[in-house]
C-alpha positions in Angstrom: 35.2 -40.8 -42.6 35.9 -38.5 -39.7 34.0 -35.6 -38.1 36.6 -33.3 -39.3 36.0 -34.3 -42.9 32.2 -33.8 -42.4 32.8 -30.4 -40.9 35.1 -29.3 -43.8 32.4 -30.5 -46.3 29.8 -28.5 -44.4 32.0 -25.4 -44.5 32.7 -25.9 -48.2 28.9 -26.1 -48.9 28.2 -23.0 -46.8 30.0 -20.9 -49.4 28.4 -22.6 -52.4 26.3 -20.2 -54.5 23.5 -22.8 -55.0 23.4 -24.0 -51.4 19.7 -23.5 -50.8 18.8 -25.4 -54.0 21.2 -28.3 -53.2 19.9 -28.4 -49.6 16.3 -28.6 -51.0 17.3 -31.5 -53.2 19.0 -33.3 -50.3 15.9 -32.8 -48.1 13.7 -34.4 -50.8 16.0 -37.5 -51.1 16.6 -37.9 -47.4 13.0 -37.4 -46.3 11.7 -39.8 -48.9 14.2 -42.4 -47.7 13.2 -41.9 -44.1 9.5 -42.1 -44.9 9.7 -45.2 -47.0 12.5 -46.7 -44.8 14.5 -47.4 -47.9 16.7 -45.6 -50.4 16.7 -46.3 -54.1 19.9 -45.0 -55.7 19.0 -46.7 -59.0 16.0 -44.4 -59.5 17.5 -40.9 -60.2 14.6 -39.6 -62.2 13.0 -37.8 -59.3 16.3 -36.0 -58.5 16.8 -35.0 -62.1 13.3 -33.8 -62.4 13.6 -31.6 -59.3 17.1 -30.4 -60.4 15.6 -29.4 -63.8 12.8 -27.6 -62.0 15.4 -25.7 -59.9 17.6 -25.2 -62.9 20.6 -26.9 -61.4 23.1 -28.4 -63.8 25.9 -30.9 -63.0 28.4 -28.0 -63.2 26.3 -26.0 -60.6 26.5 -28.9 -58.2 30.3 -29.3 -58.2 32.2 -29.1 -54.9 35.7 -30.0 -53.7 34.2 -33.1 -52.1 32.4 -34.3 -55.2 29.4 -33.5 -57.3 26.4 -33.1 -55.0 23.9 -33.8 -57.8 25.7 -37.1 -58.7 25.8 -38.2 -55.1 22.0 -37.6 -54.6 21.3 -39.6 -57.8 23.6 -42.6 -57.3 24.9 -42.4 -53.7 28.4 -41.7 -52.4 31.3 -43.8 -53.6 34.1 -42.8 -51.3 34.8 -41.1 -47.9 34.8 -37.6 -49.4 31.4 -38.1 -51.0 30.0 -39.6 -47.8 31.2 -36.5 -45.9 29.4 -34.4 -48.5 26.2 -36.4 -48.2 26.2 -35.9 -44.4 26.9 -32.2 -44.9 24.1 -31.8 -47.5 21.5 -33.3 -45.0 22.9 -31.1 -42.2 22.4 -28.0 -44.4 18.9 -29.2 -45.3 18.1 -29.2 -41.6 19.7 -25.8 -41.1 17.7 -24.3 -44.0 14.4 -25.7 -42.6 14.8 -26.3 -38.9 12.0 -28.1 -36.9 9.2 -26.0 -35.5 7.4 -27.3 -32.5 7.7 -30.5 -30.5 5.7 -32.6 -33.0 8.1 -31.5 -35.8 11.1 -32.1 -33.6 9.9 -35.7 -32.8 9.3 -36.5 -36.5 12.7 -35.1 -37.6 14.4 -36.8 -34.7 13.0 -40.2 -35.9 14.2 -39.4 -39.5 17.7 -38.3 -38.3 18.2 -41.5 -36.3 17.0 -43.8 -39.0 19.0 -42.0 -41.7 22.2 -41.9 -39.6 22.0 -45.7 -38.9 21.0 -46.9 -42.4 22.2 -44.4 -45.0 25.1 -42.0 -45.7 22.9 -39.1 -44.6 24.4 -38.9 -41.1 24.1 -35.4 -39.8 24.4 -36.2 -36.1 28.0 -35.0 -35.8 27.0 -31.7 -37.5 23.9 -30.8 -35.6 25.6 -28.4 -33.2 27.3 -26.6 -36.1 24.2 -26.5 -38.3 21.6 -25.4 -35.8 23.7 -23.6 -33.2 21.7 -22.9 -30.0 18.6 -24.3 -31.8 20.1 -27.8 -31.6 19.2 -28.1 -28.0 15.5 -28.8 -28.6 16.4 -31.4 -31.3 18.9 -33.1 -28.9 16.2 -33.2 -26.3 13.9 -35.0 -28.8 16.7 -37.3 -29.9 17.4 -38.2 -26.2 13.7 -39.0 -25.8 13.8 -41.3 -28.9 16.8 -43.2 -27.4 15.1 -43.5 -24.0 11.9 -44.8 -25.5 13.7 -47.3 -27.7 15.6 -48.6 -24.6 12.2 -48.9 -22.8 10.8 -50.7 -25.8 8.1 -48.1 -26.3 9.1 -47.0 -29.8 8.7 -49.9 -32.3 9.5 -47.8 -35.3 13.2 -47.7 -34.3 15.5 -50.3 -33.0 18.7 -51.0 -31.0 21.0 -49.8 -33.8 19.3 -46.4 -33.9 19.5 -46.2 -30.0 23.3 -46.9 -30.0 24.0 -44.4 -32.8 21.9 -41.7 -31.0 23.6 -42.5 -27.7 27.0 -42.1 -29.2 26.0 -38.8 -30.8 24.6 -37.4 -27.5 27.8 -38.4 -25.7 30.0 -36.7 -28.2 28.0 -33.5 -28.7 29.2 -30.2 -27.2 25.6 -29.1 -26.5 24.8 -28.8 -22.8 21.3 -30.2 -23.5 22.8 -33.2 -25.2 25.3 -33.7 -22.3 22.4 -33.6 -19.8 20.4 -36.1 -21.8 23.4 -38.4 -22.1 24.1 -38.4 -18.4 20.5 -39.0 -17.6 20.3 -41.8 -20.0 23.5 -43.4 -18.7 21.8 -43.6 -15.3 18.5 -45.0 -16.7 19.7 -47.3 -19.5 18.6 -50.9 -19.3 20.8 -52.0 -22.3 24.5 -52.4 -21.1 25.8 -51.5 -24.5 23.8 -48.3 -24.4 25.2 -47.5 -21.0 28.7 -48.0 -22.2 28.1 -45.7 -25.2 26.9 -43.0 -22.9 29.7 -43.5 -20.3 31.8 -41.0 -22.3 29.5 -38.2 -21.3 29.6 -39.3 -17.7 33.4 -39.3 -17.7 33.6 -35.7 -19.0 32.9 -34.3 -15.5 35.3 -36.2 -13.2 35.2 -37.3 -10.5 31.8 -38.9 -11.0 32.8 -42.5 -10.6 33.5 -44.3 -7.4 34.6 -47.9 -6.9 34.2 -50.1 -3.8 32.2 -53.1 -2.7 28.6 -53.5 -1.9 28.0 -53.7 1.9 25.2 -53.8 4.3 23.9 -50.4 5.5 25.4 -49.2 8.8 23.5 -50.6 11.8 22.2 -48.4 14.5 23.7 -48.4 18.1 20.8 -50.4 19.5 20.9 -53.2 16.9 24.7 -53.4 17.1 24.5 -53.7 20.9 21.8 -56.5 20.7 23.7 -58.4 18.0 27.0 -58.0 19.9 25.7 -59.2 23.3 23.8 -62.1 21.8 26.8 -63.4 19.9 25.2 -62.9 16.5 27.7 -60.3 15.5 30.5 -62.9 16.0 28.5 -65.4 13.9 27.9 -62.8 11.1 31.6 -61.9 10.8 32.7 -65.6 11.1 30.5 -66.5 8.2 31.6 -63.5 6.2 35.3 -64.3 6.7 34.7 -67.9 5.7 32.9 -66.8 2.5 35.5 -64.2 1.6 38.6 -66.4 2.3 37.4 -69.9 1.4 34.9 -69.1 -1.4 36.4 -65.8 -2.7 33.0 -64.1 -2.3 33.1 -60.5 -3.6 30.5 -57.9 -4.6 32.6 -55.2 -6.4 30.5 -52.1 -7.1 30.8 -48.8 -9.0 28.9 -45.6 -8.3 28.1 -43.1 -11.1 27.0 -39.7 -9.9 25.6 -36.7 -11.8 23.3 -33.8 -11.1 20.6 -36.1 -12.5 21.0 -38.7 -9.7 22.9 -41.9 -8.8 23.5 -45.3 -10.4 25.1 -48.1 -8.4 26.1 -51.2 -10.4 27.6 -54.3 -8.8 28.2 -58.0 -9.5 28.2 -61.0 -7.2 31.3 -63.2 -7.6 31.9 -66.6 -6.1 35.1 -68.7 -6.7 36.1 -66.2 -9.4 32.8 -66.6 -11.3 30.2 -63.9 -11.7 26.8 -65.2 -10.5 24.7 -62.1 -11.3 24.8 -58.4 -12.2 22.6 -55.9 -10.5 22.1 -52.1 -10.6 20.0 -49.5 -8.8 19.1 -46.1 -10.2 18.0 -43.3 -7.8 16.9 -40.1 -9.5 17.9 -36.9 -7.8 14.3 -36.0 -6.8 13.9 -39.5 -5.2 17.1 -39.3 -3.2 16.5 -38.4 0.5 20.1 -38.4 1.6 23.6 -39.3 0.2 26.3 -39.4 2.9 29.7 -40.9 3.6 30.9 -42.0 7.0 33.5 -39.9 8.8 36.9 -41.5 9.5 36.7 -44.0 12.3 32.9 -43.8 12.6 31.4 -44.3 16.1 34.7 -44.9 17.7 33.4 -43.8 21.1 30.4 -46.1 20.9 32.5 -49.2 19.9 35.1 -48.4 22.6 32.4 -48.2 25.3 30.6 -51.4 24.0 33.9 -53.3 23.8 34.9 -52.1 27.3 31.5 -53.3 28.6 32.1 -56.7 27.1 35.7 -57.1 28.3 34.8 -55.8 31.7 31.9 -58.2 31.9 34.2 -61.1 30.9 36.8 -60.2 33.6 34.2 -59.6 36.3 32.3 -62.8 35.5 35.6 -64.7 35.6 36.1 -63.6 39.2 32.5 -64.4 39.9 32.9 -67.9 38.5 36.0 -68.5 40.6 34.1 -67.3 43.6 31.0 -69.4 43.1 32.9 -72.4 41.6 29.8 -73.6 39.7 29.8 -75.3 36.3 27.1 -73.5 34.5 28.4 -69.9 34.8 31.4 -70.8 32.7 29.1 -71.0 29.7 28.1 -67.4 30.4 31.8 -66.4 30.5 32.3 -68.0 27.1 29.3 -66.2 25.7 30.6 -62.9 26.9 34.0 -63.7 25.4 32.3 -64.4 22.1 30.4 -61.1 22.3 33.6 -59.2 23.0 35.3 -60.8 20.0 32.3 -60.1 17.8 32.2 -56.5 18.8 35.9 -56.2 18.2 35.6 -57.7 14.8 32.8 -55.3 13.9 34.8 -52.4 15.1 37.8 -53.5 13.1 36.0 -54.1 9.8 33.5 -51.3 10.0 35.7 -48.5 11.5 39.3 -49.1 12.3 40.6 -50.8 9.1 38.7 -48.6 6.5 39.6 -45.4 8.4 43.3 -46.2 8.6 43.4 -46.8 4.8 41.5 -43.6 4.1 38.4 -45.6 3.0 34.8 -45.0 3.9 31.3 -46.3 3.3 28.9 -44.3 1.1 25.2 -44.6 1.8 22.3 -43.6 -0.4 18.8 -43.4 1.1 16.0 -43.3 -1.5 12.4 -42.2 -0.6 11.3 -45.7 -1.4 13.2 -48.9 -1.1 16.2 -50.1 0.8 19.4 -48.1 1.5 22.3 -48.8 -0.8 25.7 -48.9 0.8 29.1 -49.2 -0.9 32.2 -49.7 1.3 35.9 -49.3 0.6 35.5 -46.1 -1.2 38.3 -43.5 -1.3 37.2 -40.8 1.2 38.6 -37.9 -0.7 37.1 -38.9 -4.0 33.8 -39.5 -2.2 33.8 -36.0 -0.9 34.5 -34.6 -4.3 31.9 -36.8 -6.1 29.1 -36.2 -3.6 29.6 -32.5 -4.1 27.9 -33.0 -7.5 24.6 -33.8 -5.6 25.0 -30.7 -3.5 24.9 -28.4 -6.5 21.6 -26.9 -7.5 20.0 -28.9 -10.4 20.4 -27.3 -13.8 
């Protein structure tokens, strides 16, 4: 059964002379099923009794997709009848839309359970059935999905959350799209995040790929690490881990006007050790920046010149003094120079020449998140989303 078939069934019913009565019958069956959390097709007496009360005969319920009365009594038997069942429930919602938040929450619960467990799946027809009024119901549905994911709604389960997430992602409603993107950033369930990824992908570019890295160091810390030789040690260990142990931390950034989600995994010898993610809501984001091409070139050039100059000057000094101990100082300065050179190459020269950059996110609370090796042009375009006023 396709959305197109459901839409055609909905339009066929829209022109039916007994639409209101058929919608009332569908509401009775669907609401009873949602309330009891079961549907009994083998007990058609209630449907017949209400049909008699409304004076609807089998001939009155005929449509090009099947007989509506028969479907409500025994359940659909093929794709056409399933499309008609979905359309009947959608028209029932259109005939009596929810009024107020409490009503929206109750109906949202019913819609999700019915869509997951019965042929009464009106999710694909909500925008057509309710028009602009669908926004409030999508908001309530998004809240249901969020609470299920947070395990705060025991009356519904993971199946309902996945069905609702797919519907939110596929809806044409702006409210549904906003809910889908927000949920994609917050979702704890990986399957739920994948179902919502469609909504995130609709507004490219919002996805950036790179590798998790340490946040950029300040000039003072870089100078201290460089002159003490620790910078050399850090890069030596990093190179060993990368070359000998295939250590990687590939990362992906998802951005929207709701905020940022950074997901990454730690790989060692080709195996994934762990998966992590960080979500920073827009209101909690202090700053989101990318480094310019060849960042801090002047600083590194000056620091490197200092180290190299010290090495050459100390070499002459050692020759002049001809003492044994100063040679260790010469070696230390050489190590400092190499460390600074490596830091300059890996942090500035190599990424800049390849058009890559580091993207840094600073939250109000917690540590900065830095992703390196990101395409600079895509980073500029994607970060522009966060510069737009929130909608």
